[in-house]
Backbone as ProteinMPNN parsed JSONL, in Angstrom:
{"seq_chain_A": "MRVMIVEDENIIALELERIAQEAGHQTIGPVSTVEQALAHAHRSDVALVDLNLSDGASGAQLARRLIDRHGVDVIFVTGSPENVGHGIDGALDVISKPFTDERIVSALSQAEARRKDFGGKAAV", "coords_chain_A": {"N_chain_A": [[8.273, -7.675, 15.84], [5.375, -5.704, 16.305], [2.31, -6.768, 17.316], [-1.069, -6.279, 17.193], [-3.895, -7.539, 18.788], [-7.136, -7.918, 17.857], [-9.968, -8.85, 18.931], [-13.043, -10.157, 20.048], [-13.714, -12.421, 21.467], [-12.59, -13.813, 24.29], [-11.076, -16.212, 24.82], [-10.127, -16.92, 22.298], [-8.7, -14.622, 21.679], [-6.661, -14.759, 23.621], [-5.395, -17.072, 22.782], [-4.431, -16.302, 20.23], [-2.691, -14.329, 21.079], [-0.833, -15.857, 22.55], [0.264, -17.458, 20.483], [1.445, -15.514, 18.81], [3.32, -14.375, 20.58], [4.931, -16.613, 21.194], [6.082, -16.896, 18.738], [7.856, -14.914, 18.763], [7.027, -12.27, 18.712], [5.993, -9.016, 19.877], [3.078, -8.351, 21.71], [0.07, -6.446, 21.536], [-2.699, -5.526, 23.282], [-5.083, -8.009, 24.193], [-7.666, -6.253, 22.387], [-11.086, -5.219, 21.98], [-12.802, -3.487, 20.717], [-13.495, -0.917, 18.269], [-12.716, 1.649, 19.074], [-10.799, 1.086, 21.103], [-8.889, -0.278, 19.558], [-8.082, 1.7, 17.714], [-6.927, 3.476, 19.48], [-4.588, 2.185, 20.094], [-3.307, 1.896, 17.718], [-1.099, 3.405, 16.821], [1.032, 2.182, 18.024], [1.346, -0.221, 16.781], [2.355, -2.68, 14.371], [1.185, -4.646, 12.836], [-2.124, -5.996, 12.682], [-4.197, -8.486, 13.995], [-7.329, -9.161, 13.117], [-10.693, -9.63, 13.964], [-13.888, -10.041, 12.344], [-16.291, -9.401, 13.634], [-16.881, -7.27, 16.203], [-16.897, -6.398, 19.741], [-18.287, -4.037, 20.218], [-20.223, -3.983, 18.348], [-19.377, -3.078, 15.959], [-17.89, -3.293, 12.675], [-15.176, -5.315, 11.834], [-14.097, -5.038, 9.349], [-14.525, -2.356, 8.657], [-12.928, -1.156, 10.596], [-10.451, -2.174, 9.784], [-10.007, -0.856, 7.346], [-9.526, 1.758, 8.253], [-7.261, 1.332, 9.873], [-5.382, 0.53, 7.966], [-5.372, 2.66, 6.024], [-5.117, 5.107, 7.482], [-3.291, 4.709, 9.538], [-1.243, 3.077, 8.754], [-1.054, 0.402, 9.455], [-0.629, -3.0, 8.998], [-3.036, -5.501, 8.125], [-4.432, -8.555, 9.113], [-7.024, -10.662, 8.689], [-8.82, -12.661, 10.98], [-11.199, -14.868, 11.113], [-14.443, -16.366, 11.569], [-16.101, -16.185, 9.474], [-15.08, -15.982, 6.651], [-16.048, -15.453, 4.113], [-17.459, -13.15, 4.399], [-15.737, -11.024, 4.439], [-15.514, -9.489, 2.164], [-15.597, -6.919, -0.422], [-13.533, -3.993, -0.852], [-11.615, -4.089, 1.038], [-9.095, -3.987, 0.151], [-5.672, -4.392, 0.418], [-5.556, -5.681, 2.832], [-3.59, -8.169, 4.275], [-4.069, -10.904, 4.534], [-6.552, -13.498, 4.944], [-7.679, -15.446, 7.421], [-9.253, -18.391, 8.301], [-11.359, -19.327, 11.03], [-11.751, -22.415, 12.636], [-8.29, -21.938, 13.385], [-4.814, -22.777, 12.825], [-1.782, -22.912, 14.749], [0.423, -22.803, 13.065], [-0.592, -21.597, 10.761], [-1.185, -18.983, 11.596], [1.371, -18.129, 12.426], [2.737, -18.29, 9.987], [1.384, -16.298, 8.463], [2.037, -14.034, 9.979], [4.802, -14.054, 9.687], [5.026, -13.561, 6.946], [3.959, -10.981, 6.887], [5.874, -9.639, 8.383], [8.172, -9.938, 6.767], [7.324, -8.537, 4.537], [7.078, -5.94, 5.604], [9.763, -5.429, 6.15], [10.741, -5.33, 3.572], [9.667, -2.935, 2.797], [10.931, -1.015, 4.273], [10.204, -1.096, 7.03], [7.655, -0.112, 7.128], [4.134, -0.237, 6.459], [3.065, -1.641, 3.409], [1.323, 0.104, 1.338]], "CA_chain_A": [[7.167, -6.95, 15.259], [4.313, -5.414, 17.277], [1.072, -7.359, 16.81], [-2.266, -5.962, 17.96], [-4.944, -8.553, 18.721], [-8.46, -7.287, 17.902], [-10.828, -10.041, 18.997], [-13.966, -10.012, 21.171], [-13.828, -13.678, 22.217], [-11.401, -13.82, 25.131], [-10.259, -17.415, 24.671], [-9.462, -16.823, 20.998], [-7.721, -13.539, 21.809], [-5.521, -15.271, 24.385], [-4.699, -18.041, 21.923], [-3.677, -15.523, 19.243], [-1.605, -13.674, 21.816], [0.167, -16.889, 22.832], [0.924, -17.842, 19.238], [2.302, -14.403, 18.375], [4.444, -14.25, 21.514], [5.828, -17.756, 21.003], [6.784, -16.677, 17.47], [8.838, -13.858, 18.988], [6.464, -10.939, 18.498], [5.411, -8.285, 20.998], [1.646, -8.231, 21.47], [-0.659, -5.3, 22.05], [-4.067, -5.968, 23.499], [-6.142, -7.919, 23.198], [-8.702, -5.241, 22.429], [-12.295, -5.795, 21.37], [-13.637, -2.454, 20.114], [-12.834, -0.021, 17.323], [-12.086, 2.727, 19.851], [-9.587, 0.552, 21.722], [-7.917, -0.583, 18.505], [-7.536, 2.95, 17.184], [-6.075, 4.066, 20.523], [-3.308, 1.468, 20.104], [-2.814, 1.752, 16.345], [0.227, 4.022, 16.665], [2.035, 1.276, 18.595], [1.189, -1.518, 16.127], [2.834, -2.906, 13.008], [0.202, -5.501, 12.187], [-3.258, -6.325, 13.542], [-5.021, -9.665, 13.733], [-8.637, -8.53, 13.305], [-11.924, -10.378, 13.753], [-14.895, -9.231, 11.656], [-17.343, -8.972, 14.557], [-16.28, -6.731, 17.412], [-17.837, -6.357, 20.859], [-19.104, -2.824, 20.193], [-21.142, -4.113, 17.232], [-18.756, -2.531, 14.755], [-17.326, -4.235, 11.718], [-13.726, -5.372, 11.721], [-13.729, -4.567, 8.006], [-14.44, -0.894, 8.73], [-11.727, -0.87, 11.373], [-9.28, -2.489, 8.958], [-9.808, 0.232, 6.381], [-8.916, 2.883, 8.982], [-5.903, 0.946, 10.281], [-4.526, 0.507, 6.774], [-5.28, 3.961, 5.356], [-4.744, 6.24, 8.343], [-2.255, 4.41, 10.525], [-0.193, 2.263, 8.169], [-0.999, -0.892, 10.137], [-1.027, -4.13, 8.171], [-4.175, -6.213, 8.708], [-4.7, -9.956, 8.801], [-8.312, -11.035, 9.258], [-8.985, -13.99, 11.566], [-12.655, -14.832, 11.216], [-15.252, -17.545, 11.302], [-16.9, -15.906, 8.278], [-14.176, -15.369, 5.671], [-16.808, -15.012, 2.944], [-18.022, -11.84, 4.697], [-14.728, -9.968, 4.404], [-16.059, -8.657, 1.111], [-14.792, -6.001, -1.211], [-13.195, -2.748, -0.18], [-10.561, -4.295, 2.008], [-7.828, -4.132, -0.549], [-4.577, -4.041, 1.305], [-5.438, -6.666, 3.9], [-2.568, -9.121, 3.862], [-4.503, -12.301, 4.529], [-7.794, -13.842, 5.623], [-7.497, -16.759, 8.031], [-10.516, -18.929, 8.808], [-11.433, -20.027, 12.309], [-10.607, -22.534, 13.536], [-6.983, -21.76, 12.759], [-3.703, -23.506, 13.435], [-0.635, -22.083, 15.114], [1.277, -22.66, 11.886], [-1.218, -20.65, 9.822], [-0.99, -17.638, 12.157], [2.806, -17.828, 12.364], [3.067, -18.065, 8.586], [0.868, -14.988, 8.064], [2.841, -13.013, 10.655], [6.125, -14.059, 9.046], [4.878, -12.873, 5.667], [3.776, -9.555, 7.186], [7.169, -9.108, 8.825], [9.036, -9.861, 5.585], [6.799, -7.45, 3.704], [7.439, -4.676, 6.243], [11.201, -5.244, 5.941], [10.908, -4.942, 2.167], [9.211, -1.561, 2.637], [11.607, -0.166, 5.26], [9.539, -1.072, 8.328], [6.332, 0.488, 7.012], [3.144, -1.007, 5.715], [3.058, -1.423, 1.959], [-0.054, 0.482, 0.996]], "C_chain_A": [[6.089, -6.799, 16.332], [2.96, -5.805, 16.684], [-0.087, -6.996, 17.733], [-3.309, -7.053, 17.712], [-6.286, -7.841, 18.889], [-9.488, -8.41, 17.776], [-11.722, -9.916, 20.216], [-14.182, -11.302, 21.959], [-12.519, -13.904, 22.966], [-10.506, -15.034, 24.905], [-9.494, -17.413, 23.344], [-8.384, -15.753, 21.046], [-6.471, -14.027, 22.542], [-4.713, -16.28, 23.577], [-3.87, -17.322, 20.857], [-2.477, -14.834, 19.89], [-0.47, -14.671, 22.097], [0.96, -17.241, 21.581], [1.897, -16.753, 18.792], [3.53, -14.266, 19.277], [5.434, -15.398, 21.358], [6.614, -17.646, 19.702], [7.763, -15.501, 17.569], [8.34, -12.434, 18.796], [5.987, -10.338, 19.816], [3.928, -8.138, 20.709], [1.081, -7.002, 22.16], [-2.115, -5.732, 22.138], [-4.062, -7.241, 24.32], [-7.101, -6.768, 23.473], [-9.919, -5.793, 21.685], [-13.216, -4.765, 20.738], [-12.815, -1.615, 19.139], [-12.069, 1.061, 18.084], [-10.779, 2.255, 20.487], [-8.505, 0.304, 20.678], [-7.281, 0.69, 17.963], [-6.626, 3.637, 18.198], [-4.687, 3.423, 20.547], [-2.667, 1.349, 18.726], [-1.4, 2.291, 16.175], [1.355, 3.145, 17.192], [2.108, -0.062, 17.859], [1.791, -1.534, 14.727], [1.803, -3.68, 12.195], [-0.907, -5.791, 13.195], [-3.921, -7.602, 13.057], [-6.438, -9.256, 14.103], [-9.77, -9.506, 13.006], [-12.926, -9.466, 13.04], [-15.948, -8.659, 12.595], [-16.72, -8.54, 15.87], [-17.339, -6.513, 18.488], [-18.707, -5.105, 20.877], [-20.101, -2.834, 19.034], [-20.586, -3.594, 15.92], [-18.182, -3.657, 13.894], [-15.804, -4.159, 11.731], [-13.248, -4.9, 10.359], [-13.609, -3.048, 7.984], [-13.21, -0.463, 9.511], [-10.488, -1.074, 10.52], [-8.974, -1.376, 7.976], [-9.111, 1.417, 7.045], [-7.489, 2.554, 9.407], [-4.933, 1.02, 9.109], [-4.289, 1.922, 6.248], [-4.707, 5.063, 6.24], [-3.551, 5.981, 9.243], [-1.125, 3.545, 9.984], [0.011, 0.922, 8.856], [-1.437, -1.965, 9.15], [-2.124, -4.909, 8.89], [-4.227, -7.633, 8.178], [-6.025, -10.283, 9.477], [-8.241, -12.456, 9.794], [-10.467, -14.079, 11.901], [-13.3, -16.186, 10.963], [-16.097, -17.393, 10.047], [-16.044, -15.255, 7.2], [-14.9, -14.855, 4.43], [-17.398, -13.617, 3.152], [-16.999, -10.714, 4.713], [-15.083, -8.981, 3.305], [-15.056, -7.771, 0.409], [-14.472, -4.763, -0.379], [-12.133, -2.908, 0.878], [-9.274, -4.629, 1.264], [-6.733, -3.668, 0.401], [-4.482, -4.952, 2.51], [-4.487, -7.753, 3.417], [-3.078, -10.544, 3.72], [-5.862, -12.4, 5.202], [-7.629, -15.275, 6.109], [-8.829, -17.186, 8.637], [-10.332, -19.52, 10.195], [-12.138, -21.34, 12.045], [-9.297, -22.473, 12.756], [-5.949, -22.639, 13.459], [-2.612, -22.51, 13.814], [0.204, -21.778, 13.88], [0.722, -21.628, 10.913], [-1.028, -19.212, 10.292], [0.475, -17.235, 12.051], [3.235, -17.527, 10.934], [2.606, -16.678, 8.123], [1.67, -13.867, 8.712], [4.24, -12.924, 10.046], [6.085, -13.334, 7.708], [4.711, -11.368, 5.873], [5.104, -8.925, 7.583], [8.124, -8.95, 7.644], [8.609, -8.71, 4.689], [7.171, -6.09, 4.28], [8.934, -4.397, 6.056], [11.485, -4.785, 4.521], [10.55, -3.475, 1.941], [9.772, -0.66, 3.739], [10.884, -0.031, 6.573], [8.153, -0.463, 8.297], [5.401, -0.429, 6.242], [3.237, -0.648, 4.247], [1.639, -1.136, 1.533], [-0.173, 0.653, -0.495]], "O_chain_A": [[5.921, -7.682, 17.174], [2.524, -5.244, 15.679], [-0.09, -7.359, 18.91], [-3.567, -7.435, 16.571], [-6.548, -7.236, 19.928], [-9.826, -8.855, 16.679], [-11.24, -9.606, 21.305], [-14.787, -11.264, 23.03], [-11.477, -14.154, 22.361], [-9.287, -14.887, 24.807], [-8.346, -17.854, 23.284], [-7.286, -15.943, 20.522], [-5.35, -13.736, 22.124], [-3.487, -16.329, 23.681], [-2.724, -17.698, 20.609], [-1.393, -14.771, 19.312], [0.704, -14.358, 21.901], [2.188, -17.313, 21.619], [3.04, -17.042, 18.438], [4.644, -14.066, 18.793], [6.645, -15.18, 21.388], [7.689, -18.231, 19.573], [8.414, -15.138, 16.589], [9.136, -11.497, 18.727], [5.625, -11.057, 20.748], [3.55, -7.832, 19.578], [1.55, -6.582, 23.218], [-2.683, -6.243, 21.172], [-3.117, -7.503, 25.063], [-7.317, -6.366, 24.616], [-9.802, -6.708, 20.871], [-14.299, -5.114, 20.268], [-11.585, -1.613, 19.19], [-10.914, 1.35, 17.773], [-9.767, 2.951, 20.416], [-7.34, 0.638, 20.893], [-6.066, 0.745, 17.776], [-5.663, 4.304, 17.818], [-3.72, 4.052, 20.974], [-1.594, 0.76, 18.59], [-0.591, 1.697, 15.463], [2.515, 3.351, 16.837], [2.857, -0.949, 18.27], [1.743, -0.542, 13.999], [1.582, -3.4, 11.017], [-0.669, -5.829, 14.402], [-4.173, -7.776, 11.864], [-6.726, -9.028, 15.278], [-9.81, -10.127, 11.944], [-12.817, -8.243, 13.129], [-16.442, -7.553, 12.375], [-16.103, -9.344, 16.569], [-18.532, -6.451, 18.189], [-19.771, -5.113, 21.497], [-20.749, -1.824, 18.762], [-21.252, -3.662, 14.887], [-18.02, -4.796, 14.333], [-15.222, -3.077, 11.651], [-12.123, -4.417, 10.225], [-12.694, -2.507, 7.363], [-12.529, 0.488, 9.13], [-9.578, -0.245, 10.53], [-7.817, -0.998, 7.794], [-8.206, 2.012, 6.461], [-6.604, 3.404, 9.313], [-3.81, 1.508, 9.243], [-3.146, 2.334, 6.05], [-3.894, 5.865, 5.781], [-2.874, 6.917, 9.668], [-0.146, 3.303, 10.689], [1.111, 0.369, 8.842], [-2.498, -1.851, 8.536], [-2.141, -4.972, 10.119], [-4.089, -7.884, 6.981], [-6.14, -10.192, 10.7], [-7.679, -13.346, 9.156], [-10.938, -13.451, 12.849], [-12.767, -17.029, 10.242], [-16.734, -18.347, 9.602], [-16.259, -14.09, 6.866], [-14.425, -13.931, 3.77], [-17.796, -12.967, 2.185], [-17.353, -9.565, 4.974], [-14.966, -7.77, 3.494], [-13.846, -7.861, 0.618], [-15.076, -4.529, 0.668], [-11.786, -1.939, 1.554], [-8.475, -5.454, 1.708], [-6.879, -2.664, 1.097], [-3.436, -5.001, 3.158], [-4.578, -8.202, 2.275], [-2.584, -11.306, 2.888], [-6.272, -11.502, 5.937], [-7.461, -16.198, 5.312], [-9.451, -16.437, 9.391], [-9.306, -20.126, 10.503], [-13.082, -21.353, 11.255], [-9.223, -22.909, 11.607], [-6.19, -23.168, 14.544], [-2.535, -21.41, 13.267], [0.64, -20.646, 13.673], [1.48, -20.869, 10.309], [-0.744, -18.324, 9.488], [0.784, -16.12, 11.631], [4.016, -16.605, 10.702], [3.362, -15.964, 7.463], [1.955, -12.858, 8.068], [4.792, -11.832, 9.909], [7.001, -12.582, 7.375], [5.263, -10.572, 5.113], [5.419, -7.81, 7.167], [8.811, -7.934, 7.536], [9.45, -7.993, 4.147], [7.54, -5.182, 3.536], [9.325, -3.252, 5.829], [12.361, -3.952, 4.293], [11.058, -2.841, 1.016], [9.154, 0.343, 4.097], [10.929, 1.033, 7.19], [7.53, -0.311, 9.347], [5.838, -1.285, 5.473], [3.459, 0.509, 3.89], [0.836, -2.057, 1.384], [-1.251, 0.971, -0.996]]}, "name": "protein", "num_of_chains": 1, "seq": "MRVMIVEDENIIALELERIAQEAGHQTIGPVSTVEQALAHAHRSDVALVDLNLSDGASGAQLARRLIDRHGVDVIFVTGSPENVGHGIDGALDVISKPFTDERIVSALSQAEARRKDFGGKAAV"}
């Protein structure tokens, strides 16, 4: 599965990348802005998205576009899970920072199984 990392903190982005790769996934990014994420959306199956991006944009707004326009599944990885809020129906999961390898791998496994159930496409 192709996993895009959307995270503005480099050390966290590299950690997410490592976890995804060790779980057998191809990674895209890391990217830290909405523009970068949208440029890579067509190559992504799922995105691990932080709420606060380096361009000041909201990861929640990005998620809505990834889900609705590009068919990319979204898993939030955030230090502020209470701020995910309403309107992000369709996000597969919300993972709190700090996270464990097992929690990320589990969420990615669930996303992969869900995509297989829907013929390789996001279940919108």
